[in-house]
N, C-alpha and C positions, 0 to 999 in steps of 0.2 A: 504494500500500500504506500502510495506517495504521501509524503508529509505536506499537507496543505495548510495555508494560513487559517482556514476555517477550523481544521482539526487542532492546531496549536491554540487558537483562541478558545475553543471548547474545553480543552484540557486545563487551561489557565483559569477560566471561569469556574470550572468544576472545583478547582483547588482553592481559589482566592475570592470567588464571588464578586461582589460589587466593590471590593477594595481596589481593583484595577479599573482605571477609567481612561477616557480620551483615546479610545481605540481608533486607529487610522490605518490606511493601507495605500499610501501614496507610492506610485511606481512599483506596486506589488510587494512592498516591504511592510510587513505587519509591525505596527508600533503601538505601544501602550504606556500609560503613565502609572507609576506605582508610588505609594507614599514613601518618603525617604527612609523611614525606619524599616521598610520591607524590601529594600533593594537586594540584600543578600538572600532573603527567603525565596524571592522570585527567581533569582539567578541559580540558586542551589536546586530548586525544583526543576528548572529548565535543564540543568546539568545532569541531575540524577535520574530523571524520568527516562525509562528505557525506550519509550516511543519518541520522545523529543530530542534527547541527546545533544543539546547545545553546549559543546565542550570546548569551544574555541572563542576567545575574546578577540574579535577582529580589530575593534577600535573603542576608545573611550575618550570622550572630550567634554568640554563645557560650552554652555551658551548663556549669554546674559540677556534677559528680557526685562529691561528696566520698567516696563509698564505693567507687569504682572505683579500685583500687590501680594506680598509675602511669599512669592514664588519667583523672585527675580533671577535666580541662578538655577541652571538645569545641568545635571550630568546625563550624558547620552551614552548608552552602552550599545555596541553592535556585536551581536552574538551570531555564531555560525555553527550549524550542524554539518560537519564535513561528510558524513555518511550519506545523507539525503540531499546535500547541497541546499539547505534551507537557511534563510537568514531572518534575524529578528532584531528589533530595536526596542530598548527599554529606556524610558525617560523618568528621571527623578528630580523633582523641583524642591528647592530649599530657599528660605529667606536670605537676603543679602547680609542681614545682621547676625545670622547664625547658620553659616554654610556647612553644617555637619552632615556627612554621608559616611556610612560604614565602608571600610576598604574591601576590595575584592581580591586582594593579594593572596589570601589563603585558598581561594578557588581557582584563580588564574594567575600564574606567576608573571605573565606579561603585563598585568595591571600595575605592577610596581612602577615602571618608568612612565606609563601613561597617566597614572594618578599624580605622580610628581610633576609632570608637565602641566596637567590641568590645575593643580594647586598653584604652580608657578605663575600661570597666566590669568587664572580666574579667582583664586583664593579659596577654593574648597578645602575644608578640613576633613580629610579622610581618616576617620576614627580607626585606630588600630594599625595604621600603616607603619611598617618597620623603619622607614627613614624618610619622613615627609619633609624634605628640604628642597630648596630651589635647585633646578637641574640645568636651566638654560640662562636665566637672568642672574645678575649679581646678587649676592646675599644681602647687600645693603639696601636693595630696592624695597621701599615700604608701601608699594601699591601693586595692583594687579592689572597689567596693561591691556588685556583683552576685554575688560569691562567697557561698556559703551559710554561711560562718562568721560573717557579720554579721547581727544581728537586723534585722527589717524596720522596727521602730519601738519606741521606748522605751515600755513599758507604763505608766510612771508619768506620762506627759505629761498635762497638764491643759488644754492649748489645743485639744484635739480631743475633749473630753467631749461626749457625745451631747446633754446639756442645752443646750450652746451652739448647737446646730443644730436645736433644737425637737423632738428625738427622745426626750428623757428627761423624767421627772417627769410632772406633770399638765398637760394642755393645757386652757386655759380655753375654755369654751363661748362662742360668739358672743353678744354682748349684744343683747337684743331692744329695738328702738328704739320700739316701740308704746306 
């Protein structure tokens, strides 16, 4: 039997009922929202269930939604069942003032680096992480640059003017050597 999104959804609803919300299926990828305190329970079920077998963490990242009151930050997990080639997305929202999410490092060893990167750029506190320190930014950085309250680039910068890259002004025509 092929593992369908409908079957995955049915198994999750049977186990967790109405605790899982915001079901979506954009581009064929089944997505669901779980309460922050349930992220490990849902992923453990997806991992252990002999029909579902989501045993590979493809990606883990963060998203900042400044307009979602008390759910400004979101951790997004992309899980993969390699046997049936099925994919699944789990979203967990937390408030900006208390961005606590349980670490997935005991379930997926690859979550270690991904959680550190997500902490580094978004400020999630992955509870129980073995080494939650900055991994790409300098340790002295006291903010999280991927949050949307920071501008992408200073509009007054002159070191990135188009003219410096041959995209501005007039371009000289090639000189004829004849």
